[in-house]
C-alpha positions as CSV (number, residue, x, y, z in Angstrom):
1,X,-31.2,19.4,4.2
2,X,-28.7,16.9,5.5
3,X,-25.4,18.5,6.5
4,X,-23.8,15.1,7.0
5,X,-20.6,14.4,5.0
6,X,-18.8,11.5,4.0
7,X,-15.6,10.7,6.0
8,X,-12.7,9.2,4.2
9,X,-9.2,8.3,5.7
10,X,-6.1,7.3,3.7
11,X,-4.2,5.3,6.3
12,X,-0.9,5.7,4.6
13,X,-1.1,9.2,5.3
14,X,-1.9,8.8,8.9
15,X,0.7,8.7,11.8
16,X,0.4,5.7,14.3
17,X,-0.4,7.1,17.7
18,X,1.6,5.4,20.6
19,X,-0.7,4.5,23.3
20,X,0.5,3.5,26.7
21,X,-1.2,0.6,28.2
22,X,-0.6,1.1,31.8
23,X,-1.8,-2.3,32.7
24,X,0.2,-3.9,30.5
25,X,3.2,-1.6,30.9
26,X,3.5,-1.8,27.2
27,X,2.6,0.2,24.1
28,X,0.0,-0.4,21.6
29,X,-0.6,1.8,18.4
30,X,-3.7,3.2,16.8
31,X,-4.7,5.1,13.7
32,X,-8.0,6.5,15.2
33,X,-10.9,7.1,12.4
34,X,-14.4,7.1,14.0
35,X,-15.2,8.3,17.5
36,X,-17.8,6.7,19.5
37,X,-18.6,10.0,21.1
38,X,-19.8,11.4,17.8
39,X,-21.0,8.3,15.9
40,X,-21.8,5.8,18.5
41,X,-19.5,3.3,17.5
42,X,-15.5,3.4,17.4
43,X,-13.3,2.4,14.4
44,X,-9.4,2.1,14.6
45,X,-6.8,0.8,12.6
46,X,-4.5,-0.8,15.2
47,X,-1.4,-2.8,15.7
48,X,-0.5,-4.9,18.5
49,X,3.4,-5.4,18.8
50,X,5.0,-9.0,18.5
51,X,4.3,-10.7,21.9
52,X,1.9,-8.4,23.2
53,X,-1.0,-10.2,24.9
54,X,-3.5,-8.5,27.1
55,X,-4.6,-10.1,30.4
56,X,-8.5,-11.1,30.7
57,X,-10.9,-8.3,30.4
58,X,-14.3,-7.5,29.7
59,X,-16.0,-4.5,27.9
60,X,-19.2,-2.8,28.0
61,X,-19.3,-3.0,24.2
62,X,-19.1,-5.5,21.9
63,X,-16.0,-5.3,19.7
64,X,-14.7,-7.0,16.6
65,X,-11.3,-7.4,15.4
66,X,-10.6,-7.9,11.3
67,X,-7.0,-9.1,11.0
68,X,-5.3,-7.6,8.2
69,X,-1.7,-8.6,8.8
70,X,0.1,-10.8,11.2
71,X,-1.9,-13.2,13.5
72,X,-4.2,-12.4,16.3
73,X,-3.9,-14.8,19.5
74,X,-6.8,-15.5,21.6
75,X,-7.4,-18.1,24.1
76,X,-9.6,-19.8,21.6
77,X,-7.3,-19.8,18.7
78,X,-4.9,-17.9,16.4
79,X,-6.4,-16.1,13.4
80,X,-4.6,-14.8,10.2
81,X,-5.3,-12.2,7.7
82,X,-8.9,-12.2,6.5
83,X,-10.3,-13.4,9.7
84,X,-13.0,-11.5,11.8
85,X,-13.1,-12.2,15.4
86,X,-16.1,-10.9,17.3
87,X,-16.6,-10.6,21.4
88,X,-19.9,-10.1,22.7
89,X,-20.7,-7.1,25.1
90,X,-19.5,-8.3,28.6
91,X,-18.0,-11.5,27.3
92,X,-14.3,-12.6,28.7
93,X,-11.7,-11.6,26.3
94,X,-8.0,-12.0,26.0
95,X,-6.1,-11.2,22.5
96,X,-2.8,-10.0,21.3
97,X,-0.3,-10.7,18.8
98,X,2.0,-13.8,18.4
99,X,5.5,-13.7,19.4
100,X,6.7,-13.9,15.9
101,X,5.1,-10.7,14.6
102,X,2.9,-7.6,15.1
103,X,-0.7,-7.8,14.4
104,X,-2.5,-5.0,12.2
105,X,-6.0,-5.0,12.5
106,X,-9.2,-2.9,12.2
107,X,-11.1,-2.6,15.7
108,X,-14.8,-1.7,15.8
109,X,-16.9,-1.3,18.9
110,X,-20.7,-0.8,19.0
111,X,-20.6,1.8,21.6
112,X,-18.1,3.6,23.6
113,X,-14.9,1.6,24.7
114,X,-14.2,0.9,28.1
115,X,-12.0,-2.0,29.6
116,X,-12.6,-3.7,32.9
117,X,-9.6,-6.2,33.9
118,X,-10.3,-9.6,35.6
């Protein structure tokens, strides 16, 4: 018998978790759904405040960002709602929100999340 259950999340009922980014001296916000320690992947509903732009960094995981609202700024371009931006494991990444508005997105990793600043 398989005892695994469906996990469902109603994002409007979840509070934003305020997360202090020590490196950036700024806050970002998450609604955490799937934890990599349990499932091997991580899935968060996240928000970068307007003007937040993370310095260059790498991860030991691949990660994708599906933009829901606002615009995601990267060194390669600016991506609006409906865009999916994928960073392969170990690639140099820099991303955040534009200066004009917050960026709300779905954040997905293929392994536990870590961050190494350049």
